[in-house]
Steps between C-alpha positions, in 0.01 A plus 500: 500500500780744590671419169188609310491833686871549435453426129213749464697761699800453273279542193353817647844645588630417156217669310375770744637771281253398229145583593354295216709196585386515861141532380548189288651315797204604710261383230667159478501449874149629562315378188669221298690313770191425718314362196798287394542371851127421528514312169809310600351418840185366335709283267699368793185410689366328186816296464484398865135402455577301183791326665288394797203410282724301265654304787155434641370387160800276435472347846128437455555346156775259598333401828156446347384154613255464212773522236864421567782504248826308475789471260705217352834652402633213287210530253415869559150388593242672719249301705163619628332340801131572556474305825403183315743438214848608399496588129728662244436867425679673207703800611301728266179390668649572841608848386155569362338386822718734708469801269127454453447482875704818555308677223169414662617646831613822315702650788829343391479540122814712470722236658332179382799389291731542798258307722469223242878464479535480880225238525659287227839529672341395830323201342822385340641451848210273606593133468209277402643209697466691828132577446246378757188365328151558636299220659276456194805440278637246745169315528443495124837332449466253787144408401617411150800296610277316749379248399607525134872447563527429875277316744505768772600862568798408718669334205419794272655754738804280544545478124461878465762551771749274320457686171536830689821382668642414160405832341644695792815284489474378858764237562388146577645150476158344452385317188127481427388179333206532263338258260630468143152597379551853639799576277301699242352715776845608619618562144207732436557688828863551406420615145236746620748649744738559210229691316436742788851525644725464192717239671315199635448509874641223714162340561580130497869411508463296819193306385600146406308261277717193555691361793876525444629362828453821703513475880150456643560757773495789253213369286141625523196364317248709304165339427321621187164357402465312172368819338860622474545281190186647341626829356151616406403496871744772601683661207256785425474596867875498556561705186239762593599512868875456474582834663254424782673164542854644512407779743316260731793255502741777602249625759475159668876453493541835676208451737619159624876574475542196274320182396674282757386726783146487363504119497638470852202692641231294326293201613654163579325332205639764264855458632473120477433533127747776416781356717426138405853438373663695782309298761570160339797312359482252211462198726206654681328593174542149360359357825194722463461384142520132593258541791241661276526297179619155606455239767681180590377174352701179520404359159505816287757719331519829311698549181737798483295656219183475707678638807614799295140554393384494863772753585379727217145485638635585846674810358188598308288482814759720671480734197879510465759397242742216563730589790712180506708368212376167362823319597486649850139390540581145391795482738293619795218255415747210473636584843149486645356207299609158377587523132580250228465467122341844456237448772447625856392197703236440768320821418198606298272797428128556460575661163660188353169345400406817311841505332458135398149563361624798303792310349278209400240728343753697296685190387183330379301793361713802409716512188684752284287649223629795301146574376319526833508655845341455841413745772609412854138526607403247231762250616381553856137438401587180313700371799217596734256307280733202535494529881852632537494726804739794460461876499552705185800676658658168597446383143701798372781420744501133397512583128785745559705252702434167331453586133676697228180688416494869582230763526588863440193637674429217745179423313576341162739227384563483128584194290329238714177302479311256718365171368202524738375813326551568132415869484519535125303184435215619723474830312505314169233262626275792596547651155430174319181448700404862436464544876222238511323703231448789738207729414727803464688318229193354329284811503769755421373715214831681466784371290739471794536423870741702715797320654371609841157339436676193367693474827173533694357211293812295571471561877137393493586191299782411737279533809215300344736219409658489848852568385776516760586859421424781262787669321558870563373761256858598414593139417177451304563805282862401443405146398216584261729733309712192438198280436298722265645629169544877505252557214221389734588750774427870457490773765496250787210310340481146360311491170214249478654363180759331718239285674360385171 
C-alpha cells in the first residue's frame, strides 16, 4: 500500500509543473482506474467461481454412482459402468456425454473443454481391475454360473477368486485340476482377455487338465458341471458379460485376500472336495475306490481292463480327471490284492454283470456298417427291450472303454448297425406298403406329399406295426434322399409319381 502512495507521489512530483499532465493523472486515478479495477475484480471473482464450480462438477461427475468410468491403457479403451454392466464406450461418445451435460447446465460453458480434458485425464487413472461391482452385478453373475457351470455358490466364488488371483499376479504354488472337457472354456476366456487388454491376461496358467505327477499337497480340485462341455450353454453369456466376469473375479480375490484364504473359511464339505488330494494320499484314494466298487469273493476275479473301467467310473463320480498314473494304480492294486495272469483274484464288483451283458450284446448284435448309424438312445432302447439293465450314461462309458466306436457329441455313433433293428429296411417296408394304404396317401388330391407328412405316416405305420423303435426325423430325411431318385423330390416334397 505504501509503495502505491510513493509511486503516485513520485508521478505528481515529476509532472507538477505541468497543469495538464496533473489533470490527466487526476483523471486516470479518479475515473479510469476505479472502472478498470472493478472490471478486473469482477473477472477475478468469475474465475474463482468457475474454478470452484469446475472442481465441484468434475468431482460430481467422477463420483456419480449411477455411471462410473474406467480406462484400459493397453488398448486405449474406456469402460462405462451403469451399476449393472461394464460395457465399452467410445471416447467420442464419452466426450459428447460430458460436453452435452455441461451445455445443459449452461453455467460452465466457457470452460467446458478444459473440464472435459480434466475428466478424461482423471478417468485414465482409474483401473478397471480395482472397481467394486454393485450387488446386482454380482448376483447376476453368480446366478448364471450356478447351476449352469457349478453346483453351488461356494464353488463359483472360489473359482472367481482363483481367476482374480491369476489376473492380479498373486503368487501361489497351487495347481487347480479341472476336467479336460473344460479346456475350450479356458481358451475362450484367455482369448477374450486379449481382445480387451491387448496382451492376454494370466487367467488360467495354473489350471491343469491332466495329472503330471504333481505333489498332492499343492493340488486343488475344481468341479464343473457337465454343461462346461456344451459351449452353447455358456458362450453367449460369457462373451456379453466378460468385463463383468473379470471385474468380479478381481473383486473376490481382493475381498478374500486370495482363493486359498477363501477356501479355508468355508464349510467342511466344501473343503473336503476342494482339498481332496491334499487330505488323501494315493493309497487312501485307492482304498476308497475298492471299498465303493468292489467286494471280496473267494471264487471271483476281475480282469485288469475291467478294473480300469471301474476306476474310470470312480473318477467320473468324483467329477475329476485321472490323478494316478495307470502304472502307479496297477502297482498299488497289486500290493493290496492277489494278482495273476492279468486278473485280480478273490474280488468282484456289482458292475461286472452289466459289463458282461454289454460285451455279449455288442459282440452278437453290433457290427461295422459304413452306410448306417445309431444313436446312443437307440442302442439303449434296444438293450432295454432285451432286458439288459444299464443306464444310458453307463452305456456311453462302456462303449468308450470297451469298443473302438466314438461319438463326437455323445449322442450318435456313425458307421455301425444292429442286427436286431434294420432301420433302413423298416423305412423301405413302410414305403413299399404305402404306410398300410393310409388315407392321407390314398385321398391326396395334390400331386405330392411333403417329406414331413411322409415322416408322420412312417411314425404311424411304425407304431401300428409294433416296431421296436422309430427312426428320428433327421435320419428319415437323410435316408429317403438316398432311397428316392432326386427327380421325384422337389421343394421338400415327394411327388406322387414316385409311389406309382
